C-alpha positions as CSV (number, residue, x, y, z in Angstrom):
1,M,7.7,18.8,-1.9
2,W,7.4,15.4,-3.7
3,L,8.4,14.7,-7.3
4,V,6.0,12.3,-9.1
5,V,7.3,11.1,-12.5
6,G,5.3,9.1,-14.9
7,L,7.4,7.4,-17.6
8,G,6.6,7.2,-21.2
9,N,7.6,8.4,-24.7
10,P,6.6,11.8,-26.0
11,G,4.7,12.2,-29.3
12,E,1.3,11.2,-30.7
13,E,2.6,8.0,-32.2
14,Y,3.2,6.6,-28.6
15,E,-0.1,7.7,-27.1
16,G,-2.0,4.7,-25.7
17,T,1.0,2.3,-25.9
18,R,1.9,-0.1,-23.1
19,H,5.2,1.7,-22.5
20,N,3.2,4.9,-21.7
21,A,1.3,3.5,-18.8
22,G,3.3,5.9,-16.5
23,F,2.3,8.9,-18.6
24,M,-1.3,7.7,-18.4
25,L,-1.2,7.6,-14.6
26,A,0.5,11.0,-14.4
27,E,-2.2,12.6,-16.7
28,R,-4.9,11.0,-14.6
29,A,-3.4,12.4,-11.4
30,A,-3.1,15.8,-13.0
31,R,-6.8,15.8,-13.8
32,A,-7.6,14.8,-10.3
33,W,-5.4,17.5,-8.9
34,G,-6.8,20.2,-11.2
35,V,-3.5,20.9,-13.1
36,K,-2.2,20.5,-16.6
37,P,1.4,19.5,-17.3
38,R,2.9,21.7,-20.0
39,G,6.1,23.4,-21.1
40,R,9.6,21.9,-21.0
41,T,10.8,22.7,-17.5
42,F,13.5,20.2,-16.4
43,R,13.2,18.5,-19.9
44,A,9.7,17.4,-19.0
45,R,6.1,18.5,-19.2
46,T,5.5,19.6,-15.6
47,A,2.8,21.0,-13.2
48,V,2.8,21.8,-9.6
49,A,-0.2,20.6,-7.6
50,R,-1.1,21.6,-4.1
51,R,-1.9,18.5,-2.0
52,D,-2.2,19.5,1.6
53,P,0.0,19.8,3.5
54,E,2.6,20.3,0.6
55,D,3.1,20.7,-3.1
56,V,3.8,17.9,-5.6
57,L,5.8,18.5,-8.8
58,L,4.3,16.2,-11.5
59,A,6.6,15.4,-14.4
60,L,6.3,13.6,-17.7
61,P,9.9,13.4,-19.2
62,Q,10.2,14.5,-22.8
63,T,13.6,12.8,-23.3
64,F,12.2,9.5,-24.5
65,M,12.2,6.5,-22.2
66,N,15.9,5.5,-22.3
67,R,17.0,9.0,-21.2
68,S,14.3,9.6,-18.5
69,G,17.0,10.0,-15.9
70,L,18.1,13.3,-17.4
71,A,14.7,14.9,-16.7
72,V,14.5,13.3,-13.2
73,R,18.0,14.5,-12.2
74,A,17.2,18.0,-13.5
75,A,13.9,18.2,-11.6
76,L,15.4,16.8,-8.3
77,A,18.3,19.3,-8.5
78,G,16.2,22.2,-9.7
79,R,13.7,21.9,-6.8
80,G,16.1,20.6,-4.2
81,I,14.1,17.4,-3.7
82,P,15.8,14.4,-2.1
83,P,15.5,11.0,-4.0
84,Q,13.5,9.6,-1.1
85,R,10.7,12.0,-2.1
86,L,10.6,10.8,-5.7
87,V,7.9,8.4,-6.9
88,V,8.3,6.9,-10.3
89,V,5.4,5.2,-12.1
90,Y,6.1,2.9,-15.0
91,D,5.0,-0.1,-17.0
92,D,6.3,-3.6,-16.1
93,L,6.2,-6.7,-18.4
94,D,6.8,-9.1,-15.5
95,I,3.5,-8.1,-13.8
96,P,0.2,-9.2,-15.3
97,L,-2.1,-6.6,-16.9
98,G,-4.6,-5.5,-14.3
99,E,-2.1,-5.7,-11.4
100,I,0.3,-3.2,-9.8
101,R,3.2,-3.4,-7.4
102,V,4.5,-0.8,-5.0
103,R,8.2,-0.8,-3.9
104,K,10.2,1.5,-1.7
105,S,13.5,0.8,-3.5
106,G,15.2,-1.9,-5.5
107,S,16.8,-2.8,-8.8
108,P,15.6,-1.2,-12.0
109,G,15.6,-4.6,-13.7
110,T,15.7,-4.3,-17.5
111,H,13.4,-1.3,-17.8
112,K,15.4,1.3,-19.8
113,G,13.7,4.3,-18.2
114,M,14.4,3.0,-14.7
115,L,18.0,2.1,-15.6
116,S,18.5,5.7,-16.8
117,I,17.1,7.2,-13.6
118,V,19.2,5.0,-11.3
119,N,22.3,5.8,-13.4
120,E,21.6,9.6,-13.4
121,I,20.7,10.1,-9.7
122,G,23.0,7.4,-8.3
123,T,20.6,5.6,-6.0
124,R,17.9,2.9,-6.1
125,D,16.4,4.2,-2.9
126,F,13.1,5.8,-4.0
127,P,9.5,4.6,-4.1
128,R,8.0,3.3,-7.4
129,I,4.7,2.0,-8.7
130,R,4.9,-0.6,-11.4
131,I,1.8,-1.0,-13.6
132,G,1.5,-4.5,-15.1
133,I,1.4,-4.8,-18.9
134,G,2.3,-8.5,-19.2
135,P,2.7,-11.2,-19.9
136,L,4.6,-11.0,-23.1
137,P,2.9,-13.1,-25.7
138,G,5.2,-15.8,-27.1
139,R,5.1,-14.5,-30.7
140,W,6.1,-10.9,-29.7
141,D,9.4,-9.3,-29.4
142,A,9.5,-7.3,-26.1
143,S,10.4,-4.0,-27.7
144,D,7.6,-4.3,-30.2
145,F,5.1,-5.3,-27.6
146,V,5.7,-2.4,-25.2
147,L,5.4,0.1,-28.1
148,A,2.0,-1.4,-29.3
149,P,-1.3,0.1,-28.1
150,F,-3.5,-1.6,-25.6
151,G,-6.2,-3.6,-27.3
152,R,-9.9,-2.9,-26.7
153,D,-10.2,-6.1,-24.7
154,E,-7.3,-5.0,-22.4
155,R,-8.7,-1.6,-21.6
156,P,-10.9,-2.7,-18.6
157,A,-7.9,-4.3,-16.9
158,L,-5.8,-1.2,-17.7
159,A,-8.4,1.1,-16.2
160,R,-8.4,-1.0,-13.0
161,S,-4.6,-0.8,-12.8
162,L,-4.6,3.0,-13.2
163,E,-7.3,3.4,-10.6
164,E,-5.3,1.3,-8.1
165,A,-2.1,3.1,-9.1
166,E,-3.7,6.4,-8.4
167,E,-4.9,5.2,-5.0
168,A,-1.4,3.8,-4.2
169,L,0.2,7.1,-5.2
170,G,-2.1,9.0,-2.8
171,M,-1.2,6.7,0.0
172,I,2.5,7.1,-0.6
173,L,2.2,10.9,-0.7
174,D,0.3,10.8,2.5
175,G,3.1,8.8,4.3
176,G,1.5,5.4,3.8
177,L,4.1,3.6,1.7
178,E,4.1,0.5,3.8
179,R,0.3,0.5,3.8
180,A,0.3,0.8,0.0
181,M,2.8,-2.1,-0.3
182,S,0.7,-4.3,2.0
183,R,-2.5,-3.5,0.1
184,F,-1.4,-3.7,-3.5
185,N,1.5,-6.2,-3.6
186,R,-0.8,-9.2,-3.9
187,R,-2.0,-11.2,-6.8
188,N,-5.2,-9.8,-8.4
189,P,-6.4,-12.4,-10.9
190,V,-8.5,-10.8,-13.6
191,P,-11.9,-12.5,-13.7
192,A,-12.6,-14.5,-16.9
193,G,-14.5,-12.4,-19.4
194,D,-12.9,-9.1,-18.4
């Protein structure tokens, strides 16, 4: 079994914000897999999807971003899933909007959700998909920017990112992590006018 975690903040006031890009991908995957995350199992909205040849536990933590690790630790322990079979999907200010990056491990950087996960599970060694939401405009404070909704003009680039992130997730779950890294860890300049 795999555990796929999309990071975000619960509540209507955070829907559609940049910090909820992970939730957006998790909800997109749930629709594609014919499941609906619900309830509060493992301090998260969860659903189990059958993806041959095995199941995937999909989780959207309800702990708020800076305590995401509590839900991840509970889900890993509750289902006996090793961290190497955890995939975390989250927003990243250092990656331009319209691009994604796939990593098999590494530092959480300054992302509060990832810091919480690494602290709670005690390892950095798990795959992750980073969805670009940057760059940070000069006049914005980072915490205000990530909690602001995507603008209408940003939605086409966001849609491309989510489509690529969904494809990368499928590749990882099918054993193609290196292939996903090779394919998606490149610069994808957004064409002018998009």
